[in-house]
N, C-alpha and C positions, 0 to 999 in steps of 0.2 A: 367319802371323799379323804384322800390324803394328800398333805403338802410333799410334793418329791421336787427337789432340786429349784425351788421357788414357783412351780407350777403347782398347777390340782389336776389331778388325776384319779380316776377310778380302779387304776392297776394296783395288783397287789400281788407279791411273789409268794412261793410255796417250795417246799422241797418233796418231792416224790421217787415211791419206788413201783415198778411193775413188774409182775410176776409175766415173762412171755411165753407162750405158746405158739410157737412155730410150725406144727402138725395144724392145730386151728384156725392159724391166724388171727388167735386175743391176746389184748394186755390187758391183765387185771391190775387194779391197782391194790395194793396190796400194806403200804403205809404213804404218808403223807405228816408234814407239820408245815403250820404248827395246827391246821385243822382245827379241832377243838380242846387241844392240850390246854394246860394252865401253862404260862408264861410268864418268865418275871418280869417282863415289864413290857406297855403298851406298843414298842416300837414292832415287835413280831406280827401282832395283828393289827396295827391301825397302819405305820408307817413303811413297812418294807415292801420297797420295790427294787427288784435286781434288773434293767430291761436286757442287758444281755452278759454282763461279767455276772461269773456265779460259776459255783460248783458243788457237786455234792457226792461224798464218798462214804461207802459203808465200809468201816472197820474191822479188824479182827475179832473186836470184839461185842460186835453187831450194832454198836451205836454208829451214827450216821455225823462225818465231819461237813459241816454246811459253810461255804464261802458266800458271803451275801456284799456282792462289791456294787458300789458307784464312785463317780468322781465328781464331786457337788462342792461347790463352796460351804453350802449350807444342811448335808447332808452325809452322815456317817458310815463306813462300811463296816461290818463285821466278819467274823470269824468264829464260828460256835458248834458245840458237838450236844449230841441231842443223842437221848437213850432209846434204844428201840421199841422196848415193849410200853412204857408209860412218857413217851416225848417228854422228858423233862429235860430241861437246858442244864449240862454238867459244867460248863466251863464256858465264858465268851473273853474276845478280845475284839473291843472296839477301836477302830483307827478313827484319829482327829479328822473333820471336815475337810473336804479335799484331798484327803488323802486314799487313792483306790484302791482296790486288790481285787484279784480277778482269779485266783485260783490259790488254797492251800491244800497243803500234806501231811500227813502226820509222820512224824521221823522219829526211829528208834534211837537213844543216845547211845554211843559208842560205847563199849565197855572199858571202863577204866581200870590197869593196875596201877597198885602201889608200889613205888620203888624201896625195897628194904635194902639198907646196908649189911 
């Protein structure tokens, strides 16, 4: 059981990727997190619940960018990147409680040119 937003629930979130076969009309689970991955803290396996805010993007490097959002005075939202192969959290950003987030995108910083005299 997990305490979420001041109430007790048995719900838990995860990120998934499916391979879709449109001809056979099947979907095969090919990646999930956390599953049985080793995680940096218990939030990922015990407390993560994103009831409707959230987003997962596969990045060009194969990793997944996960947005785990919720708006609650007692629960934090997180954005984190997970490796594809060993499902390791590369980095995470934690929002303070009562600050929600529903989507995040990886952006490439613009190229900066030095001006010389």
